[in-house]
C-alpha positions as a Markdown table, in Angstrom:
| # | Residue | x | y | z |
|---|---|---|---|---|
| 1 | Unk | -29.1 | 174.2 | 45.3 |
| 2 | Unk | -27.5 | 176.7 | 47.7 |
| 3 | Unk | -24.2 | 178.6 | 47.0 |
| 4 | Unk | -22.1 | 176.2 | 49.0 |
| 5 | Unk | -23.2 | 173.2 | 46.9 |
| 6 | Unk | -22.6 | 175.1 | 43.7 |
| 7 | Unk | -19.2 | 176.2 | 44.8 |
| 8 | Unk | -18.2 | 172.8 | 45.9 |
| 9 | Unk | -19.3 | 171.3 | 42.6 |
| 10 | Unk | -17.4 | 173.9 | 40.6 |
| 11 | Unk | -14.3 | 173.5 | 42.7 |
| 12 | Unk | -14.4 | 169.8 | 42.5 |
| 13 | Unk | -14.7 | 170.0 | 38.7 |
| 14 | Unk | -11.7 | 172.4 | 38.5 |
| 15 | Unk | -9.5 | 170.4 | 40.8 |
| 16 | Unk | -10.4 | 167.2 | 39.0 |
| 17 | Unk | -9.2 | 168.7 | 35.7 |
| 18 | Unk | -6.0 | 169.8 | 37.3 |
| 19 | Unk | -5.4 | 166.4 | 38.8 |
| 20 | Unk | -5.9 | 164.8 | 35.4 |
| 21 | Unk | -3.3 | 167.0 | 33.8 |
| 22 | Unk | -0.9 | 166.3 | 36.7 |
| 23 | Unk | -1.5 | 162.6 | 36.4 |
| 24 | Unk | -0.8 | 162.6 | 32.6 |
| 25 | Unk | 2.5 | 164.5 | 33.1 |
| 26 | Unk | 3.6 | 162.1 | 35.8 |
| 27 | Unk | 2.7 | 158.9 | 33.9 |
| 28 | Unk | 5.9 | 158.8 | 32.0 |
| 29 | Unk | 8.2 | 158.6 | 35.1 |
| 30 | Unk | 6.3 | 156.9 | 37.8 |
| 31 | Unk | 5.2 | 153.2 | 38.0 |
| 32 | Unk | 1.5 | 152.8 | 37.3 |
| 33 | Unk | 0.6 | 151.4 | 40.7 |
| 34 | Unk | 2.3 | 154.2 | 42.6 |
| 35 | Unk | 0.7 | 156.8 | 40.3 |
| 36 | Unk | -2.8 | 155.4 | 40.8 |
| 37 | Unk | -2.3 | 155.3 | 44.6 |
| 38 | Unk | -0.9 | 158.9 | 44.7 |
| 39 | Unk | -3.7 | 160.1 | 42.4 |
| 40 | Unk | -6.4 | 158.5 | 44.6 |
| 41 | Unk | -4.8 | 160.0 | 47.7 |
| 42 | Unk | -4.6 | 163.5 | 46.1 |
| 43 | Unk | -8.2 | 163.3 | 44.8 |
| 44 | Unk | -9.5 | 162.2 | 48.2 |
| 45 | Unk | -7.4 | 164.8 | 50.0 |
| 46 | Unk | -8.6 | 167.6 | 47.7 |
| 47 | Unk | -12.3 | 166.7 | 48.2 |
| 48 | Unk | -11.8 | 166.3 | 51.9 |
| 49 | Unk | -10.1 | 169.7 | 52.1 |
| 50 | Unk | -13.0 | 171.3 | 50.3 |
| 51 | Unk | -15.4 | 169.7 | 52.7 |
| 52 | Unk | -13.3 | 170.7 | 55.7 |
| 53 | Unk | -13.4 | 174.4 | 54.6 |
| 54 | Unk | -17.1 | 174.2 | 54.0 |
| 55 | Unk | -17.6 | 172.6 | 57.4 |
| 56 | Unk | -15.6 | 175.5 | 59.1 |
| 57 | Unk | -17.7 | 178.0 | 57.2 |
| 58 | Unk | -20.8 | 176.5 | 58.6 |
| 59 | Unk | -19.6 | 176.2 | 62.3 |
| 60 | Unk | -18.2 | 179.7 | 62.4 |
| 61 | Unk | -21.5 | 181.5 | 61.6 |
| 62 | Unk | -22.1 | 183.9 | 64.5 |
| 63 | Unk | -18.8 | 183.1 | 66.1 |
| 64 | Unk | -15.6 | 185.2 | 66.3 |
| 65 | Unk | -12.7 | 182.9 | 65.3 |
| 66 | Unk | -9.1 | 183.7 | 64.6 |
| 67 | Unk | -7.6 | 182.4 | 61.4 |
| 68 | Unk | -5.6 | 179.9 | 63.5 |
| 69 | Unk | -8.8 | 178.6 | 65.1 |
| 70 | Unk | -10.4 | 178.2 | 61.7 |
| 71 | Unk | -7.4 | 176.3 | 60.3 |
| 72 | Unk | -7.3 | 174.0 | 63.4 |
| 73 | Unk | -11.0 | 173.2 | 63.0 |
| 74 | Unk | -10.5 | 172.4 | 59.3 |
| 75 | Unk | -7.4 | 170.3 | 60.0 |
| 76 | Unk | -9.1 | 168.3 | 62.8 |
| 77 | Unk | -12.1 | 167.7 | 60.5 |
| 78 | Unk | -9.7 | 166.6 | 57.8 |
| 79 | Unk | -7.7 | 164.2 | 60.0 |
| 80 | Unk | -10.8 | 162.6 | 61.5 |
| 81 | Unk | -12.4 | 162.0 | 58.2 |
| 82 | Unk | -9.2 | 160.7 | 56.7 |
| 83 | Unk | -8.7 | 158.3 | 59.7 |
| 84 | Unk | -12.2 | 157.0 | 59.2 |
| 85 | Unk | -11.3 | 156.2 | 55.6 |
| 86 | Unk | -8.1 | 154.5 | 56.8 |
| 87 | Unk | -5.8 | 157.1 | 55.2 |
| 88 | Unk | -3.0 | 159.1 | 56.7 |
| 89 | Unk | -1.8 | 162.5 | 55.6 |
| 90 | Unk | 1.1 | 164.5 | 57.0 |
| 91 | Unk | 0.5 | 167.8 | 58.7 |
| 92 | Unk | 2.3 | 169.5 | 55.7 |
| 93 | Unk | 0.0 | 167.7 | 53.2 |
| 94 | Unk | -3.1 | 168.7 | 55.2 |
| 95 | Unk | -2.0 | 172.3 | 55.4 |
| 96 | Unk | -1.3 | 172.5 | 51.7 |
| 97 | Unk | -4.6 | 170.9 | 50.7 |
| 98 | Unk | -6.6 | 173.2 | 53.1 |
| 99 | Unk | -4.7 | 176.3 | 51.9 |
| 100 | Unk | -5.4 | 175.4 | 48.3 |
| 101 | Unk | -9.1 | 174.8 | 49.0 |
| 102 | Unk | -9.3 | 178.2 | 50.7 |
| 103 | Unk | -7.5 | 179.9 | 47.9 |
| 104 | Unk | -9.7 | 178.4 | 45.2 |
| 105 | Unk | -12.8 | 179.4 | 47.2 |
| 106 | Unk | -11.6 | 182.9 | 47.7 |
| 107 | Unk | -10.7 | 183.3 | 44.0 |
| 108 | Unk | -14.1 | 182.0 | 43.1 |
| 109 | Unk | -15.9 | 184.4 | 45.4 |
| 110 | Unk | -13.7 | 187.3 | 44.2 |
| 111 | Unk | -14.7 | 186.4 | 40.6 |
| 112 | Unk | -18.4 | 186.5 | 41.5 |
| 113 | Unk | -18.0 | 189.9 | 43.1 |
| 114 | Unk | -16.5 | 191.5 | 40.0 |
């Protein structure tokens, strides 16, 4: 297993736990169907954001890219994959999910460096 696969596995596990906690706290106030739909969208979006960040890490090797270019590549990947799955996310949702995926990845790498 390479580092990207290990990191993706760990991040998916962490995010899954956070989503479970969020879902449990929302259960009391949101109808079950809406909660299930929102949870599925959030889980899919989170996994897709992690894949988008991983994709950008792979394509940028040996290239000089600005942070804006990196984000645009990740957002385009995200939008294309979501469209293939028949799902739509707003630009704000995509940005938040990608930024969260980058933060989790950076925090993980910083922990490894310590």
